[in-house]
PATOR-476619 format. One record per residue (C-alpha): residue in three letters; y, z, x. Coordinates in steps of 0.05 Angstrom, whole numbers. Example, Ala and Ser with C-alpha at 12.3 -4.5 7.8 and 13.67 -1.06 7.14 Angstrom:
<nodes>
(ALA,(-90,156,246))
(SER,(-21,143,273))
</nodes>
This chain:
<nodes>
(MET,(5751,574,403))
(ASP,(5761,549,332))
(ALA,(5791,617,315))
(LYS,(5852,603,358))
(ALA,(5916,601,317))
(ALA,(5935,532,293))
(VAL,(5987,499,249))
(PRO,(5965,510,177))
(LEU,(5934,449,144))
(ASN,(5987,451,90))
(ALA,(6046,442,138))
(VAL,(6092,387,113))
(PRO,(6141,351,160))
(PRO,(6211,328,138))
(TYR,(6216,260,106))
(GLY,(6215,204,157))
(HIS,(6173,247,204))
(VAL,(6100,255,221))
(ILE,(6067,315,254))
(ALA,(6015,288,303))
(GLY,(5963,323,345))
(ASP,(5984,325,418))
(LYS,(5924,282,439))
(TRP,(5959,223,404))
(ARG,(6022,228,446))
(SER,(6009,165,488))
(SER,(5969,126,437))
(SER,(5986,57,412))
(LEU,(5986,85,341))
(VAL,(6043,133,356))
(GLN,(6081,81,396))
(SER,(6078,33,337))
(LEU,(6102,88,290))
(LYS,(6161,102,335))
(GLY,(6177,28,337))
(GLY,(6177,27,261))
(GLY,(6229,82,258))
(VAL,(6182,141,244))
(LYS,(6200,205,281))
(ILE,(6140,242,312))
(LEU,(6133,317,319))
(PHE,(6076,335,366))
(GLU,(6035,398,359))
(ASN,(5982,425,408))
(GLU,(5945,465,355))
(LEU,(5946,421,293))
(GLY,(5878,443,270))
(VAL,(5826,396,240))
(ALA,(5874,341,217))
(ASP,(5903,289,264))
(PHE,(5967,276,225))
(HIS,(6009,311,172))
(LEU,(6053,266,129))
(PRO,(6116,283,89))
(ASN,(6086,263,21))
(LYS,(6041,324,23))
(SER,(5981,289,53))
(CYS,(5943,294,118))
(ILE,(5898,247,157))
(LEU,(5834,253,197))
(TYR,(5823,192,241))
(VAL,(5751,168,254))
(SER,(5751,117,310))
(GLU,(5702,60,324))
(GLY,(5675,103,381))
(ASP,(5664,163,335))
(VAL,(5624,120,287))
(ILE,(5581,86,340))
(ALA,(5568,151,378))
(GLY,(5527,181,322))
(SER,(5534,234,267))
(SER,(5575,286,305))
(TYR,(5638,261,270))
(LYS,(5607,285,204))
(ARG,(5614,358,226))
(LYS,(5688,348,236))
(LEU,(5694,315,168))
(VAL,(5659,374,135))
(ARG,(5707,423,169))
(TYR,(5764,379,146))
(ARG,(5739,377,74))
(HIS,(5731,453,70))
(ALA,(5796,471,105))
(SER,(5842,510,58))
(SER,(5896,460,39))
(SER,(5945,442,-15))
(LEU,(5951,372,15))
(GLN,(5916,307,-4))
(GLN,(5864,296,50))
(LEU,(5857,224,73))
(VAL,(5807,195,123))
(LEU,(5823,133,164))
(VAL,(5760,99,190))
(GLU,(5759,41,240))
(ASN,(5717,-15,209))
(THR,(5709,-65,266))
(PRO,(5657,-117,285))
(LEU,(5623,-64,328))
(SER,(5623,-8,276))
(GLU,(5615,-51,213))
(GLN,(5540,-41,209))
(TYR,(5551,34,202))
(PHE,(5610,30,154))
(SER,(5572,35,88))
(SER,(5539,99,112))
(VAL,(5606,129,133))
(GLN,(5637,107,67))
(ARG,(5584,139,25))
(PHE,(5589,204,64))
(VAL,(5665,208,60))
(VAL,(5675,184,-11))
(PHE,(5613,206,-49))
(ASP,(5587,266,-9))
(LEU,(5654,297,8))
(GLY,(5698,268,-47))
(LEU,(5753,246,2))
(THR,(5796,183,1))
(LEU,(5775,134,55))
(LEU,(5823,82,83))
(PRO,(5789,28,126))
(VAL,(5830,1,184))
(ARG,(5815,-50,239))
(GLY,(5848,-8,293))
(GLN,(5908,35,311))
(THR,(5959,-19,298))
(GLU,(5937,-28,226))
(ALA,(5932,48,219))
(SER,(6004,56,242))
(GLN,(6026,6,189))
(LEU,(5990,44,134))
(ILE,(6019,111,157))
(ALA,(6089,81,162))
(GLN,(6083,55,90))
(ILE,(6064,124,65))
(VAL,(6121,157,104))
(HIS,(6173,109,77))
(VAL,(6151,114,4))
(ASP,(6212,136,-38))
(GLY,(6208,200,-79))
(ARG,(6162,259,-75))
(GLU,(6098,233,-107))
(ASN,(6034,223,-68))
(PRO,(6007,153,-85))
(PHE,(5935,177,-75))
(ARG,(5941,232,-127))
(ARG,(5968,193,-186))
(ARG,(6010,132,-201))
(THR,(6082,144,-219))
(LEU,(6116,104,-274))
(SER,(6186,111,-245))
(ARG,(6177,59,-190))
(PRO,(6135,-5,-176))
(LEU,(6063,3,-156))
(ASP,(6057,24,-84))
(PRO,(6044,-33,-34))
(LEU,(5998,10,7))
(VAL,(5949,18,-50))
(LEU,(5953,-56,-65))
(THR,(5936,-72,7))
(LEU,(5876,-26,6))
(LEU,(5848,-55,-59))
(GLN,(5853,-125,-32))
(GLN,(5803,-106,22))
(VAL,(5749,-103,-31))
(PRO,(5710,-170,-34))
(GLY,(5732,-212,-94))
(VAL,(5796,-174,-106))
(GLY,(5861,-211,-93))
(LYS,(5932,-189,-108))
(VAL,(5929,-207,-182))
(LYS,(5864,-169,-194))
(ALA,(5889,-111,-151))
(LEU,(5951,-105,-195))
(ALA,(5908,-107,-258))
(LEU,(5862,-53,-231))
(LEU,(5920,-8,-215))
(GLN,(5944,-14,-287))
(ARG,(5876,12,-309))
(PHE,(5856,61,-254))
(THR,(5906,111,-227))
(SER,(5874,126,-159))
(ILE,(5827,98,-107))
(GLN,(5778,154,-122))
(GLN,(5777,137,-196))
(LEU,(5763,64,-179))
(CYS,(5707,84,-131))
(ASN,(5673,123,-187))
(ALA,(5681,69,-241))
(ALA,(5619,38,-270))
(PRO,(5613,-39,-275))
(THR,(5623,-34,-350))
(ASP,(5690,1,-338))
(LEU,(5712,-54,-289))
(GLU,(5689,-115,-328))
(PRO,(5746,-115,-380))
(VAL,(5796,-117,-322))
(VAL,(5765,-166,-272))
(GLY,(5705,-198,-305))
(GLN,(5630,-186,-296))
(ALA,(5620,-220,-228))
(VAL,(5678,-185,-192))
(ALA,(5661,-119,-227))
(GLN,(5592,-122,-195))
(GLN,(5623,-139,-127))
(ILE,(5670,-80,-131))
(HIS,(5615,-32,-153))
(SER,(5568,-57,-98))
(PHE,(5623,-49,-46))
(PHE,(5631,25,-63))
(HIS,(5557,39,-76))
(LYS,(5521,4,-19))
(SER,(5455,37,-1))
(THR,(5452,63,69))
(GLY,(5405,24,114))
(PRO,(5344,52,150))
(GLY,(5362,100,206))
(THR,(5435,109,182))
</nodes>
């Protein structure tokens, strides 16, 4: 079944548009995107990814239900990671009160085992806001590949950094002056972080990205 023809993973929609898998047609995420002025192109055979964005990135969405149901979502993530693509591959994961206990395990698998960029969201409404921010970024640069010097730091990345315990807007701005991507920040040692945010917050950031998985996870 997987051999059936599908839209190539490197398909890029026009600016202001998102290509979405047909299963998302009636979702609150897509309705919110439409309400925010994003045009949606639906595709029956989109392949592994759930969304293709105009800044040369794509998204795989891992829902609260996927996380709670067990490890079957990991097989889809592995397929996503190994799909031939020239796009930046992002993973949106629902981190809710129900799925929070599993989040550190998902995070380690996505970021450290697969080397992908993970964006935690509380649900489809927040996910639509993040996607809309990416779609409406000016220029042709992907904010997850590298920072550009021709425009202010991207508000999406600032928002993501502020989800790390101990990191407010000021520290997030300082971190983005030192580290050029979320992936680079994930891989930073406490000694690399200390000159930017101090010893205590450096340890908090490092612990956030390097939590040990609990028994049975």
